[in-house]
N, C-alpha and C positions, 0 to 999 in steps of 0.2 A: 791448083796453081802451084808451080814450082818456084820457090824464091831462090834466085841465084845471087842476088845482091841486095843488101839493105844497109844504108849508111845515113848517118845524120852528121852534118858539118855545121859548126858555128863559126862566124867570122864577123869582123868589124867593118862597118861602112864609114870609113874615115872622111869621105867626101861630103857627108851631110851631118855636121856637128850641130848639137842643139845650143840653146842660149847659154848654158853653163859650160860649154866647150867639150862636152862628152859626146862620144860616138855611139850610135845605135848598134846593137848586136843583132845580126841577121842569122837566119838558119836556112839550110838546104837539105831536103829529104830526097834520097835516091832509093827507088825500088826497081830492081832489074834495070830496064832501059828508060824508065820514066823518072823525071826530076821536077821538083817544085820548090820555090823559095817562099819564105815567110818572114815576118818581123817578130822578133822575140818580145818586143815592147819593153826592152831593157837597155839602158845606156850605161857606159862606164868610161873612166879615164883611159885614154888610149895607151898611155905609158904602162899601165898595169896589165894590159892584155897579153896573154901567152898564147900565140896562135897554134903552137904544137899541142897544148893541153886543152885548148878551147875553154880556158879558165883565166881568172885574174890571179896575178902573182901576189905573194905576201899574205900577211895576216891583219891587214888594216880592216877597219869597220866596213868600208866599201867593198873590199875584196870578199870578206866573209859573208856579207849580206847578199851580194850579187851572185856569188858561187852557189849559195843556198837556193836562190831563185832558178839558176840554171840547172841545178840538180833536179828540182821539181819539174822543170820544163822537159828535161830528158826523160824523166820517169813517165810523164804524160805521153810523150811520143812513143816510147817503147811499149807502154800499156795499150795504146791504140793499135800499134802494129800487131801485138800478140792477139788482140781481140779479133782483128780482121783475119788472121791466120786460123783462129779457132772456128770462124764461120765457114771456112772451106769454100769461099767464093773468090772469084778473080777481083783484084784491086790493084791500084797503082799508087804512086806517091801522093797524088791529089786526094785519094781516099783516106790515106793516113792523116794528112793535114786536116781534112774536114772533120774527121772523128775526134782528133785530140783538141782542136780548137772549138768544135761545135758550131753548127750552122746557126744563124740568127733565130730561126724558127723553132729549133729543137734543143738548144743548149739549156741545161738545167743542172743545178748543183744540189748536193745533199741537204744543205741547210735551207735552201729556197723551197725544196719540196717539203721539208719538215714544217716550215712556216705555213705552207698551204694546208697541210694536214691539221695543224694546230688551229688555224682559222676556221676550217670546216667544222672541227669539233666544237669550237666556241659558239658558232652559230646554231648548233643543235642542242645546246644546253637548255634544259627546260622542255625540250620537245621529245627527244628519245635518248638523251644523255644527261647524266647527273653532273652537277657543278663540281663535285669532288673529284671527278676523273680528269679535269683540266690541268691541275698543277703538275701531275706526273709528266704530261707532254711538254710543259714549259721547262721543267727540270731536265728532261731528256735533251731538249734542244740546247740548254745551257751547257750541259756536260759534253755534248757533241762538239760544240764550238771550242771548248777548252781543249778537248782531245785533238781536234784537227789542227789547232794553232800550235800545240806542243809537238805533235807527231810530224806534221807536214810544213810547219812554219808558214802557214798561210791562213787566210780567213775562212776559206771554204774549199771544197773539192767537188769536181764534176763526177758524174757517175762513170764516165769513161776512165777516170783515174783510179777507181776503187778496185780492190781485189778481195777475194774471199777471206784473206787474213785480216782485213780491216775490223771485222766484228769481234774476232778473237782478241786483237790488241785493245779494242774499246772495252771489252769485258774486263781485261786485266787492269785497265786504267780506272774503271769504276771501283773494282774491288780493292786493288792494292794501293793506288794513289789517293783516291777519294775516300776510301775506307767505308763505303756504303755496304749495307747488308745484302745478302744473296737474294732475298725476296725483292728488294728495290732494284737490284741489278737485273733481275728477271723481267720486271716491268719495263725498264728502259730498253732492253734488248728487243722485247716484243714490239715496242713502238718503232724501233729502227727497222725491223723486218716489215712492219706495216707500211712505213714510208717507202721502202724499196719495192714492195709489191705494187704500190700505187704508181711509182715512177715507171715500172715495167709495163703496167697495164695502160698507162697514158702515153706510152711510146717515147719516154725520155731516157730510158735505159735499154740497152740491147739485150739484156738478160735479167732474170729475176734474182737479184743478189740474196744470198743467205737463205735460200729456200730450203736447203738441206741442213741448216745449222740448228742444232737442238738446244733449246733453252735450258739453262741450269735448273736442276730440280729444286723446288722449295724445301725448306727445312720442315720436318714433321713437327707440328705444333700440338702440344697437349692442352686440353682445356685448363684455364687458369682460375677456375672457381675455387674460392676459399672454403675451408671447412666451416661448419656452423659455429664451432667454438671460436674460430678466428674472427668471424663476423661479429659475434657477441662481444669479443674483446674490444673491437673497434667501437661498437655501439656504446659500451659501458665505460669507455676511456674518459677519465676526468682530465679536462684540459683547462689550464688557467685562463681567465677571461681576457688577459692581455695578449693572448695568442689567438687573435681573431682569425688570422689566415689559416691556422691549423684547424680551428673549429669549422670554418667554412669548407675546407677540404674534406674533413671527416663527414660533414653533413651532405656534401655533394656525392661522396662515395656511397653513403647509406641510401640516398635517393636513387642511385643506380641499382642498388641491391633490391629496392622495393618496386622499381618501375622498369628496370632494364634499359634505361636511356643511355646512349653513348655520350661522351663528353661534349661533342659539338652540339648535340641536341639539348642537353641539360642546361647549358648556359645561354641558349637562344629561345627556348619555349617561353611563351607569354601567357597571360590570362585568357587570351583568345583561343588558346589550345585546350582550355578546360571546358567540358561539357557535362551537363547534368541529365541523367536518364529519367524515365518516367517514374522510377522507384526512388528517386532522390540520390542515387549513387553518382559520384563524380568520376569522370573519365578524362584521361589525357590522350588527345589525338593530335598527331603532328606528322609532317613529312620529314623523313630522315635527310640530313645534310649529305650523307654519303651516296645514296642512290635514289632519292626523291620518292621512295616508296612510303606508303602510309603505315604508321605504327599506331596501335590502339591498345590501351591498358587501363583497367579500372584501378583507381588509386586506393591503396591500403590506408588504414588510419595513420600508420607511421609516416607515410608519404604526405598525407594531408597536414600532419603536424609540422613537417619540415617546410611546406609551402607557407603555412601561416606564420611560422617563425621568421621568415625572411620577407614577409609581405610588405611592399612599399609601393604605394600608388604612384609615386613620382618616377618609379623605374619601370620600364616596359617589360623587362624579363622577370621570371619568377625568382631567380637567384642572382646575386651580384656576380659580376664577371671575375673569374679567376683564370689567368692565362695558363695555358697548358704546361709550359716549362716550369712555372712556379708550382703548379699542381703536382707534377711528377716529383719535384724535390720535397714537397710537403708530405706526399704519400710515403716516401721512404722514411721520413722523420716519424710519421704516425706508426709505422711498423715497428720502429725501435721503441717508441713510447709504450706500445701495447704488448711488446715482447713476442711479436709474430715473426717466425722464421721464413714464412712463405713470401714469395715475391708479391708485394702489394702494389698494384697499379689500379688506376681508376677503372679500366676495362674489366678487371677482375670482378667488379660489382655487377656488371652486365652478365658475366658468366654465372655468378652466384645466384642472380635472379632466375636464370634459366634452369639451374640445377636444384638449388635449395628451396627457393620460394615457390616455384611453379611445378616442375616435374615431380619433385618429391611429394608435393601435395596432391598429386593425381591429375594435374592439368594435362590434357592431351597435347602431344608435341605439335600437332597441326595448329592448335590455338596459340601455343607459345611462338610459333613461327609468325603469326599475325601480330602478336604483341611486340615482338622484336623488330618487325618491319623487314623480314628476310624475304628474298625472292623465291627460295626453294627450301625444302626440308633438309637437304644435305648440309647446308650452312647451320641450320638450327641444331642438327645432331652433334655438331662440334661443340656448341655452347652447352647443350643440355646433357651434361655428363651424368650417367646413371650412378648414383651413390650406393654404398652397401645397404643402407637403410631401405632405399627404394627397391633394390634387388630382392631383399628378404620379404618385403611386403608383397611384391608381385608374385614371388614363389608361393607365399601363403595363399594368395588368391587363386593361383593355378591349382594348388593341391586341393583347396576347398571345392573348386569347380569340377575337378576330375575324380573326386573320391567315390562316386557311384559308378564310374566306368569300369567295365570288366574286359580284360584282354582275352580274346578267343583265338586260339591258334588252329 
């Protein structure tokens, strides 16, 4: 189809003033010889209207606010026109109007579709989705709303208004203005792409937005396992009794070193998660908060001592609650008190369990995977860092096993 004429005209309908005395703004779309009128659903003071510019005069609050709405409206119309041109099919002015306004049966906005995806995920929690995956969707929805309001000066955008530049600008908003980490940004962008795929699949978008957009690469993370000397420094650290929070933080960290429990699990496991085997050994069995997978580990004497130290029949959990922001602050303080230069976090205890306590002791990595509650060995391999001591021991075993072999050429 050859486009010979495309024009959008805005004008006032002064013959139909509303109760406040303002005149409604009307629009007219012309494509070649076809023409259609529509209501902009915007009203303004007649004296402020500039018919030559199709804008309000001056810098009053009404003028600035109304002109912003008109800019958004014009953007929607031109976006709809460009979309129809890209389809390479015949269309008229009515087609442009229907696309930018959206028909009653097919109109869908980005945030509305995001809400649908979030609700669908919420219903699947405990079935085939873990509870820990839900917050990322909520935070994505929240940042999307902030970005749309800042960038478009509106509460929501229809899929017909979006361009491929949208996701690039959203990425910059997350990283630069919100100051979030690249890994968090990657999760949010993946959710946005998922929402757009569903919109296209369900017929609410005329194309699959951002299908060719590549997610930013995550940062390479090295295992955070501490050295044995650092763990011993934390274990042997003498803390005054009046620093009860420091003592609890230290003990929770040591419990992670002895059992491999993540923070969310350590503060939520109860005595119901303790099981005694037929030989009298005590086991900790629980479903992880992150992925709902079962973790199972036999408790070492050191872990049993910590459980008994904080035993309180009036409290349902094995350990008192210590909120994560406070725990992070206390871990930094413990590193200073113990003279440790390594980055001391609670999760370093989980890494240390996988490397120092189990792998170095000869526990197969498949078993460590079950202890940590991982879904695959690749994740466990990141935690179970091969230490020099383990490497030397394995090489000695290899040499011993191959000493009788002879190479025949």
